[in-house]
C-alpha positions in Angstrom: -7.4 46.3 52.4 -4.2 44.6 53.5 -3.0 42.6 50.1 0.0 40.5 49.3 1.6 43.7 47.8 2.2 45.2 51.5 3.8 41.6 52.3 6.0 41.8 49.2 7.2 45.2 50.1 7.9 43.7 53.6 9.6 40.9 52.3 11.9 43.0 49.6 12.9 45.2 52.9 14.2 42.0 54.5 16.0 40.4 51.6 17.9 43.7 51.4 19.8 42.7 54.7 23.2 41.1 54.8 24.1 37.8 56.4 24.8 38.1 60.3 28.3 37.5 59.4 28.9 41.2 59.1 30.9 40.9 62.3 32.4 37.6 63.3 30.5 35.9 66.2 32.6 36.4 69.3 34.5 39.3 68.2 34.2 42.4 70.1 31.8 45.0 68.7 34.0 48.3 67.8 32.7 51.6 68.4 30.5 52.9 65.5 32.1 55.8 63.7 29.7 58.2 61.4 29.4 56.8 57.8 30.5 59.4 55.0 27.4 61.0 53.2 28.2 58.7 50.3 28.2 55.5 52.2 26.3 52.4 51.4 25.7 49.2 53.4 26.8 46.0 52.2 23.6 45.2 50.3 24.0 48.6 48.5 21.4 50.7 50.5 22.7 54.3 50.3 23.3 55.8 53.8 22.5 59.6 52.4 19.3 61.0 53.6 17.4 64.3 53.2 19.5 65.8 55.6 23.3 65.9 55.3 23.8 65.2 59.1 21.0 62.5 59.5 22.3 59.5 57.9 20.5 56.0 57.9 23.0 55.0 60.7 21.6 57.6 63.0 19.6 56.6 66.1 16.6 58.8 65.1 16.8 58.2 61.4 13.5 56.5 61.0 11.7 59.2 63.4 13.2 62.1 61.8 12.6 61.0 58.2 9.1 60.5 58.8 8.3 63.8 60.6 10.0 65.5 57.8 8.2 63.7 54.8 5.1 64.6 56.8 5.8 68.0 57.3 6.0 68.0 61.2 9.5 69.1 61.2 12.1 71.0 58.8 15.8 71.3 58.7 18.0 74.5 58.2 18.7 76.3 55.3 22.1 74.5 54.7 20.5 71.2 54.4 21.1 69.9 58.1 18.6 68.9 60.7 21.1 69.2 63.6 19.5 66.4 65.6 21.9 66.9 68.5 21.4 70.6 69.0 19.0 71.5 71.9 15.5 72.8 71.0 13.7 75.7 73.1 10.1 75.8 74.3 9.2 77.8 71.2 10.5 75.6 68.8 9.1 72.7 70.4 5.7 74.0 70.9 5.6 74.5 67.1 6.3 71.1 66.0 4.1 69.5 68.7 1.0 71.6 67.4 2.0 70.9 63.8 2.2 67.1 64.5 -1.0 67.1 66.2 -2.9 68.9 63.4 -3.8 71.8 65.6 -5.2 74.7 63.7 -3.0 77.8 64.3 -4.4 81.5 64.3 -3.3 83.5 61.4 -2.8 86.6 63.4 -2.2 87.5 67.1 -3.8 90.8 68.3 -2.0 91.2 71.5 1.1 90.1 73.6 0.6 86.3 74.8 2.9 86.5 77.8 5.1 89.4 79.1 8.2 87.9 76.9 6.0 86.8 74.0 5.4 89.6 71.8 2.5 89.6 69.3 5.1 90.2 66.5 7.3 87.2 67.7 7.3 84.2 64.8 6.4 81.9 67.6 3.4 84.0 69.0 0.7 82.4 67.2 1.8 78.9 68.5 2.2 80.2 72.1 -1.1 81.8 71.7 -3.1 78.6 70.4 -1.2 76.6 73.2 -2.4 79.0 75.9 -5.9 78.8 74.5 -6.0 75.1 74.8 -4.5 75.0 78.2 -1.4 73.3 77.3 0.8 76.1 78.5 0.6 79.0 81.4 3.1 81.5 82.5 5.4 81.1 85.5 3.5 81.4 88.9 5.9 84.0 90.3 6.4 86.2 87.1 3.7 85.0 84.5 6.7 84.5 81.8 6.9 81.8 79.3 10.7 81.8 78.8 10.5 80.7 74.9 14.2 80.8 74.6 14.8 78.1 77.5 15.9 74.6 76.5 12.8 72.3 77.0 13.0 69.5 79.6 11.5 66.1 79.4 8.6 66.8 81.8 7.4 69.8 80.3 7.9 68.3 76.7 5.9 65.3 77.6 3.1 67.4 79.2 2.7 69.7 76.3 3.0 66.8 73.8 0.1 64.6 75.4 -2.2 67.6 76.1 -1.9 68.7 72.5 -2.8 65.3 71.5 -5.8 65.1 73.5 -4.7 62.9 76.2 -6.5 64.1 79.2 -4.9 64.6 82.7 -8.1 63.4 84.4 -7.3 59.9 83.3 -3.7 60.0 84.2 -4.0 58.8 88.1 -0.8 58.2 89.6 -0.9 56.2 92.9 2.9 55.3 93.3 6.3 56.6 92.4 6.7 56.2 88.7 10.4 55.8 88.8 13.3 56.8 91.2 13.0 60.2 90.3 9.4 60.7 89.8 7.5 60.7 92.8 3.9 60.1 92.6 2.9 63.6 94.0 5.1 65.4 91.2 3.2 67.8 89.0 4.8 65.8 85.9 4.1 62.1 87.4 0.9 61.5 85.4 2.7 62.6 82.2 5.6 60.5 82.9 3.7 57.5 84.1 1.4 57.4 81.0 4.6 57.9 78.6 6.2 55.2 80.4 3.6 52.6 80.0 2.9 53.4 76.5 6.8 53.0 75.6 7.5 56.6 74.7 10.1 56.6 77.4 11.9 54.2 79.2 14.0 54.0 82.5 17.8 54.3 82.5 19.9 51.5 84.2 19.4 53.3 87.6 15.5 53.1 87.1 15.2 56.8 86.4 13.4 58.6 83.9 15.1 62.1 84.1 12.2 64.6 84.2 14.6 67.4 84.1 16.7 66.4 81.4 17.0 69.0 78.5 16.2 67.6 75.3 17.6 67.7 71.8 15.9 67.9 68.5 16.5 64.2 67.8 15.0 63.2 71.1 12.0 65.4 70.4 11.4 63.5 67.1 11.8 60.0 68.6 9.2 60.5 71.3 6.9 62.5 68.9 7.0 59.5 66.4 6.2 56.9 69.0 3.2 58.7 70.0 2.3 58.9 66.4 2.6 55.2 66.2 0.1 54.7 69.2 -2.4 57.2 67.8 -2.6 55.3 64.5 -2.9 51.9 66.2 -5.9 51.0 64.5 -4.7 51.6 61.1 -3.2 48.0 60.0 -1.7 49.4 56.8 0.1 52.2 58.6 1.4 49.6 61.1 2.7 47.3 58.7 4.4 50.3 56.5 6.0 51.4 59.8 7.2 47.8 60.6 8.6 47.6 57.2 10.6 50.9 57.9 12.1 49.4 61.2 13.1 46.1 59.5 15.0 47.9 56.8 17.0 49.7 59.4 18.1 46.2 61.0 20.7 45.7 58.3 22.0 49.3 58.1 22.6 49.1 61.9 24.2 45.6 62.0 26.6 47.0 59.0 27.4 49.9 61.5 28.2 47.8 64.4 25.1 49.3 66.1 23.5 46.0 67.5 21.7 47.8 70.2 20.1 49.9 67.7 19.2 46.7 65.4 17.6 45.0 68.4 15.3 48.2 69.2 14.3 48.3 65.4 13.4 44.5 65.4 11.7 45.0 68.9 9.6 47.9 67.6 8.7 45.9 64.2 7.5 43.3 66.5 5.1 45.5 68.4 4.0 47.0 65.3 2.9 43.7 63.6 1.5 42.5 67.1 -0.8 45.3 66.9 -1.7 44.8 63.5 -2.5 41.2 64.2 -4.9 42.4 67.1 -6.6 44.5 64.5 -6.9 41.8 61.8 -6.3 38.3 63.2 -7.8 36.6 60.5 -6.1 38.2 57.8 -3.1 35.7 56.7 -1.2 38.7 55.5 -1.0 40.2 58.6 -0.5 36.8 60.4 2.6 36.0 58.3 4.0 39.5 58.8 3.5 39.3 62.5 5.5 35.9 62.4 8.1 37.0 60.3 8.9 40.2 62.3 9.2 37.8 65.6 11.4 35.4 63.6 13.6 38.2 62.8 13.7 39.6 66.2 14.9 36.1 67.3 17.5 36.1 64.5 18.9 39.4 65.8 18.7 38.2 69.6 20.8 35.2 68.2 23.3 37.2 66.4 23.9 39.4 69.8 24.1 36.2 72.3 26.6 34.9 69.5 28.7 38.2 69.9 28.5 37.7 73.7 29.9 34.3 73.2 26.7 33.0 74.8 27.0 30.1 72.2 24.2 27.9 73.8 21.6 30.7 74.1 22.5 31.8 70.6 22.1 28.4 69.2 18.7 28.1 71.0 17.2 31.3 69.9 18.5 30.6 66.1 16.3 27.6 66.4 13.6 29.3 67.7 13.7 31.9 64.9 13.9 28.8 62.3 10.7 27.5 64.1 9.0 31.0 64.0 9.8 31.3 60.1 8.2 28.1 59.6 5.2 29.2 61.3 5.1 32.4 59.0 5.2 30.1 55.8 2.6 27.8 57.3 0.4 31.0 58.0 1.0 32.2 54.2 3.0 30.7 51.6 3.8 33.9 50.1 6.4 34.6 52.9 8.7 31.6 51.8 11.4 33.9 50.5 12.1 35.5 53.6 11.4 32.6 55.8 14.1 30.8 53.9 16.4 34.0 54.2 15.8 33.8 57.9 16.4 30.1 58.1 19.7 30.5 56.2 21.1 33.2 58.3 20.0 31.2 61.3 21.8 28.0 60.3 24.9 30.2 59.7 24.8 31.3 63.3 24.5 27.8 64.3 27.7 26.8 62.5 29.6 29.8 64.1 28.4 29.0 67.6 28.9 25.4 67.4 25.0 24.5 67.6 22.7 21.9 65.7 19.6 22.5 64.1 16.7 20.9 65.9 14.3 19.0 63.7 10.8 19.4 64.8 9.2 16.0 66.2 6.6 14.7 63.6 3.3 14.0 65.3 0.3 11.9 64.3 -2.8 13.9 63.6 -5.7 13.1 66.1 -8.5 11.1 64.7 
């Protein structure tokens, strides 16, 4: 059941955020530097996490934290996660199968591939993946090459198949990206992942299927697929939206405005899906409108930094209007609706804009 308690938690997460004057609007955005492990945000949120090298300011913080808390991934004995480190095929297969909740055999009776001994720590994972048709030996040598760093195309294939997304349903009729022709073996997996929002094209329109992945990048894509799989669980969606909203202030304080916008956009996507699930629930409606209002506020802030003052003012007014809609939908949203309006009005002052007062209309009799 979706209750006011959920919304109250969402509101608290947002109220912890600092005003958007953390950077003076119009000032250049400095290059962010890693925060010390004892750092806190201006609102007092500790930047320390379960891993000493994954601060709250890290790009993959939410994904890594969620997967670790749910026993999908783990770190090293020294308390680090090493998100920038490469991840090989054996390691990634283990986390994929664990994340998908696949039952792993306790023992392996014989060598799985010529280069996968039955005594290897990863043999049971490779055996299960082979049994499920997720992996196969090389066409020429029959090898699995467990120590080779995994690339994006093969990772997505393993990830989708392990989670029951069948290749028969992945028809590709045209090039997926500049570097993903329609007849490439990995085109269906890249196509699904692109449409689902698990991956995005770069500025040149490429998806980089051969790009070797890091531990942090693997965590990000696994997390996004989990969100998709749990899309019917409204309570889960709202909790995940809360986690994204709580990151906005952290990223703004660290001058990582692109990350802040990404977090606000994901919060919007999550709450919009929650709204599709329960369109008549006023708590869900209020949360969806609040997330949208906050996304508009972040966009207004970014436009102000870019010195696009007219656009920034327009977006600030849209944020005020959307916050008003949230309050109208559910008056329990009043504290955060006021918070959003106050921050939007600060931006209006900084960019020389004016608040637009809604025109009153006469009800139709």
